[in-house]
N, C-alpha and C positions, 0 to 999 in steps of 0.2 A: 872484186866488186861483190856487194852481198845482194840477197834477193831481191830481184828487178821488182818494179812497180809496173802497172799497166800500161802508162806512157811509154816507159821504157823499152818493153816488149815490143809497141807496135813500132816503135822507131826501127827496132830490129829487123823489122820484115820489110824494110824497104830496101832492097838491093835489085841485083841484076838476074835473079832466078827467072829461067823460061819457063812459063805455066799457061795453060790455056783451059779456058770453059768456054762453052758454048761456041758463039763465032768469033771470041775475043781472044787475042794474046794479051794476058793481063800484064800491065806494067806497075799497078799499085795495088796489092792485095787489100789493103786497109781501106781503101775508097770504092772498090769496085762493088755494084750492086750484089753480084753472086756471094762476094765473100765479106763485105764490110761488116754486116752483123754477127757473124760468128768470131769475125777478128776482135770486134770489140767485146763480145762474149768471152772470149778467151783472156782479154786486157783484164777482166773483171777477176779473173781467178788467179792472175799475177796480183792484182790489187788487195785480194782477199787475205794472202799471207801476212799483209802490213794491216789488214783490220782485224785479224784473229792470230797475232803472233805465238799468243801462250799455247794455240793447237798446232800452228804450222810452221813455225821456225825453232831451229834449233843451232848452237853454233858450230862452224866447222872444226872438226877434231883436231886439225894442225894450225888454223890461222885464227879461229876465234869467231870470224865472220859468221853473220846470220845466214842461214841456208834454208832450204825446204827440208821440211823433216822427210818426204819422201826420198832424200839422197843418204838417206842413214843407213849406215852398215850394222844392222843390229848386234850386239854383241852379248844380249843377255835376254831373259823372257820379257822383263820389264820394257825393254827397248821395242819387243814386239808390241806390246800393248802402247807404247808412247807413238810409234809409228801409226797404230791402227785409228788413232784419235785425229790424227793429221788426215790420213787418208780418208776418214768419214767426213770430214769437214768438207773437204773438195768435193766428193760424190754428193754430199747433201746439195751443195750450192748449184750443181749442174742436175739435181734428181737422177743422177744415173744416164742421161741421155747421150752424155757424151762420153763415150767408151775411150778415148785414147786423150783425154788431158794429159799434160807431161809428166804427171804422178807416177804413169805406167812405165814410161821409159826411164824415168829417174829409179825406180825401184828395179827393174832390170838391170839396169848398168852398176848400181850400188851392189848387187848380188853379184854380177859378173866379177866385179873388183873386189869384194870380200872374198869370194871363193876363187881366186886367182889361180890357184893351182890346179883347180880343173882343166883351164886354158891353157896351162905350162906344159902338161904333158905332150908325150910324142914329139919331143924335139922343140916345142914352140913357146919357149921361155921369152924368148923377146915379143913376141906377140903379148902374151900375158902382162909382160912389164908397161908395154904401150897402152894396153886397155885399161891398167891402175892409174896411169896418168892420165889418160881421157877422162875418167870417172870423177876426178879432181878438176879439171878443165869444167866440164858438163855442170857439178855444183858451185863451182866459184862463180862463173859465168851466168847462171840459172839460165840455161839453154834450153829452149823449147826443141825437143828430138823428136823426129818421126822414124819409122821403120819400113821397110819392105822386104818380104819373105818368100813369096811365092813363086813359082815359076808360072809364065803365062800358060794357058790352056790355048793348046792348038788341035790337037786330035785325040780324044780319050779315046778311042779305039785302038792306040798305040800306047807304048808304057812313054809317059810324060817325063821319065828321070831322063839325065842328059846323057845323049851318046857324043861320042868326039865329033860327029859331023854337025851336032846342032848348031845353028846359028842363031835362035833365039835368046835362049837361057843366058843371063848374065856369066860372065866368065873373063877371067884375065887372059889379055892379049900378047903384053907385052911387059917388060921391065925397062923402067928408064933410070937417069942418073938420080932422078930425087923421088921414085917411088914405082908404082906399077899403072898400067892403064887396062881399063876394063871396057867390055862391051856387051851389048846384050837388052833385055828387059826384065822387069820385076812388077809385081802386082802384090798389094795394092798400098799406097801411101797414104794412109790415113792420117789427116792433119797435115797434109804438106803444104797448102797456101797460109798455114800459122805456125810454122816450124822454122828455126833457125840452120838444122842441120837434118840430114837423115842417116840412118844407121843400115846396114846390111849384115846381118848376121845367120847362123843355120837355121833352116828349118826344117824340111824333111832329108832325112839321111840320102848321101849319094852313095851310089856304086862304087866298087872299086877302079880304081885307074881313072877317078873322076879330078884330079887334083886341079886342073884349070878352072873348074867351077867351084871350087874349095876356097871363098874366099870373104872374109869380113873385115868392114871399115866402116868408117862415120866421116861424112864430109860436108861442108856448108853446101844450103841449098842452091847456091849461086854459082857452084863449080861450072866451068865451062864444060858443056858436052851434056848436062842434066837436063832433061826436057819431062816436064809434067803434064799428062791428059787427064783432067778432070772430067769425072762423070757430070752430067747435068745438076745444075744447082737445086738444092729442093728447100732453099733458104725462104722463109715466110715473110709475109710483108714487114714492112719496116716498123710498124708500131706493135707493141707489145699486147695490145688488145686484141688485134686480129689473130697474132701467131705468137702466142706468148712462150712458145719453144722453139720454132723456127725460126724466129726473128734473132736468136743470138745462138742456137746449138747446132748448127749444121755444120758439121767438121770437116766434110768433104774426105775424097777418096780421089786417088790420082796412080793411074798406069804409069810407071818410071820408064822413060828410056835412058841408057847409058850410053851414049853415042861417043866411044873412044874417050872416055874422063880417065884422067890423071888421079891418082889417089897419092897423097903424099906418104913417103914411107912410115912416117911417125902414126899414120893414122890407120895404119895396116895390122890388123889383129892375127888375121890367118891368111897364110899367103901360100895357097897349094898345098896344103897340109890336109887330106881327106880324112885321117884318122883323128885328129882332135876336131876338125869340123863335124864329124859325127859322133863325138863324145860329148862335148860340151852341153849340150841340152839336154842331156840324160840323167844328170845328178841333180844339183842344187835348185836348178833353175825354177821348175814346177812349184816348190814348196814357198818359194819366194815371193815369184811373182804374182801367184794366186791370191795373196792376202790383198793386194791392190784391186785385182778384179772381182774377187766376190765381196769385198766391203762395196764396192760399186753397184754390183748385181743386187746385193741385199738391200741397199739403199732404194734402189729403182723399184725393187718390187714392193717396198713399205710405202713409197709413193704412189705405187699404182694401187693398192688396197686403200688409202686416205682418198686417194682422188674418188675411187668407186664409191665409196661409201659416203662421201658429200655428194655424189648425183644421186645416190637412193635418196637421201636425207630431203635432197633440194625438189624432189617431186613426190616425197610423204609415201615412197617405195617400201612397204614394211612385209611383202609377199614372201612367202615359204620360198619362191624361187630366188627371190633377190637375196635373202638371206644366207642361201645355202651358196651363192655364187660368190658372195662376198667371203663367206667363211672359206671357201676353196681359196680364194686370192689370199685371204691373211695366212692360210696354212703354209702358201709358198713362202711368203715373206718370212714367218717365223722360224719355218725349217731352215732357210737361207741365213738368216742369224743366228740361229743355234749352231749351225754347221762351222760358221767362223769362228763363234766364242769357242767351239769344241777344239778348233784347229791351233787357236792361240792359247789354250789353255793348256797344252802338251805339245810344247814345241820341241824341236831337235837339234842339238849343235852339230854343225858341219864342221868342214875345215877351218883353219886359224881363228878359230873362237867365234864364228857365225852362228846366229841362231835364227830360225824360221818355222814358220807354224807347223803342224803336223800335216802331212799330204793327203791323207786318206778322206777327212771330210770336204777337203777342198775338190779334189778330184770327183768326189761324188757330186758337187755342185756344178763342177765344170760339164761333167757329162748330162746333167737334168736342166741346167738354164735353157739350152736351145729349145727345150721342150715347154718350160713354164713360161719363159718371155712370150711367144707368141699366143699361149693361151690367155695371158692377162691383158692382151690387147682384146682378144675374143670375148672376155668378160665384159670389160669396159663398153664393148660395142653392144653386146647384149642387153647390158643395163640401161644404157643412154638410149637405144633404139632412135626413134625420130627425132627424138630432142636432141642428139648431136648435129643435126642439121637445121635447127630452127634458133639459129643464131647470127642476130644482124651484126654487120661489122661495125667499127668504130665512125666509119662516115655516116652511117645511119643514126648511130645513137644521138650524134649532134645534129643531125635533121629536124629542124623547130615542128617540122609537120610530121613527121614520122614518129618522134619521141613518146608524143602523149599514147600513141597506140601501142608501142613497145612496152612503155610502163604499165598499161592497162591489162594488156594480154600476155605478156611474156615474164609474169613476177612467178616466184617459186612458190613453194608451200610454208607453213608456219611464217609469214611474213616476211619471206626472203624477196627484196627487190629485185627487178627484172634484170639492172645491168650486172649485179653479182651472180645471179642464176646463169647470166648470158657468158660471160668470163669462166665460169667453171666449166660448162658444155663445149666453150671453144678450146680450152685447156686440156680437156678429155678428148675432144678430137684431133686437136695438135698431137697428143699422146698418141693415139692408136689408130687415126684414119687417114691424115694428111701425106702428102709425099715425103715428109718428114719421117713420119711414123713408118711408111713401108720400109724406107732404105733402113731404119734403126731396126726394123723386125729382121730384115734380110741378115743386117749384120749380127744380130742377136743369134741367129739360127747356126751362122757358119763362124762365130766366134771362139777363136782357138781349136780351130777345125769343127767340123759338124758334131752334133749329139750323138750321131751313131757311132762314129770312130772313136768318141772319148768313151762311149759306154764299152766298146771293144776294149780299149787301152786300160779302163778300169777293172775288167776283168782279168786281164792279164798280170796287172799289177799288184791287185788286191792282196793282202795277206791272208790266208786260208787256213792257217794251223787249227786256230780255235773252232770255226765252221766244221772243218773236216773231222774234228775230234768228237763233236757232237753225233755227227753221222757215224763214225767209225764204233761208237758205244754199243749202236744196235746190232751192227753189222760182225761185230766180233763177240757178242755175248753169246754164251751157252745156251744150247736147244733143250731142253728136256724132254 
């Protein structure tokens, strides 16, 4: 089947998955108040690929069917640029607020399939072959895939890595005629209510003799024994005037319990092989997936700068302080854009003819975004000040008694009418100040691990020959 429409995506969510939010066990994620807005927001992402096929669709390399460009396995530098165009179009649609639109996992599994040999090491040839076949299924069925990587935090005073006695962390407990049985928990499955399947693949490396914890697989969300415990919904009001972002972009996060879940054999990609588990995420994965993540981040920062600029203009704020804050925000957006371009302009060929962007510029962004994103929110709050709270609701706008006062006292500078000004500041508040904004800020702080950890990783992995040569010149020169 070719790329799905939004209506086809919504129909696919109606299954027997076990998912809880608030006080409810949800039976229909499409209509439940906590999920309905984002479900239809995600459906719009699927419709987008048919509204902009020139950017978002390519032919499947084997069947010729139209598939999303995020499933592409880049085979040339030109393919990287082609994929960028589609990833940017998706990021623009959600202005980067949804960090886990399906293109993230599509890109991830395209990279896994393209560099299958990284998964085939240490005797895992069968698992690697299964993963290649799964990626074909993923792209041809246009599956919405979520994932869960992190072990639950129980006691940070103790080593959180698995011990053989650990009964919390996800692990294999048995083999069956048809596959394996797993038990335990992981966090977090972002996009869980709006996904067709869930992936488990390596996160933090495992210590030696941890084979029962070394598992990787993909299964449908409605698999018996899977349970999803969602955080409180931060979805805004149903209408897009009151909550322009929250009404459609609360992608949700879920704690996942695997209560003796049977995984079919053909969906098992790592089965008790600690060596390959610890290896596969250390090679091409970073260079590949960081293109999607940083195109999204750069788009989000550009939106934040545009939003902040529009706010300042709406109230005629040309003060030096406002201009300095706007310039700071523009600098973040431009540096992010430039880093993505630099990475794409000097790609590297990996195994099997796969091409991915240069890792270094994207790794620098990965280490910096957890600090820039909260700062962008702070700048919007500083520029908006009390104006972020002077924003009548849509119901108030339609009140015939109130509307004349709103029009008279809440218009903006340079002839801006009250409705446009209110919409602008409500948009800014939803971006930087609401419950949705708080969740997204927390997400950005720990997106692909914390900024501090990524800075340490950047220092460890950074190429240093040229920098050290510049230093060595002075240390080695003769003293007269």
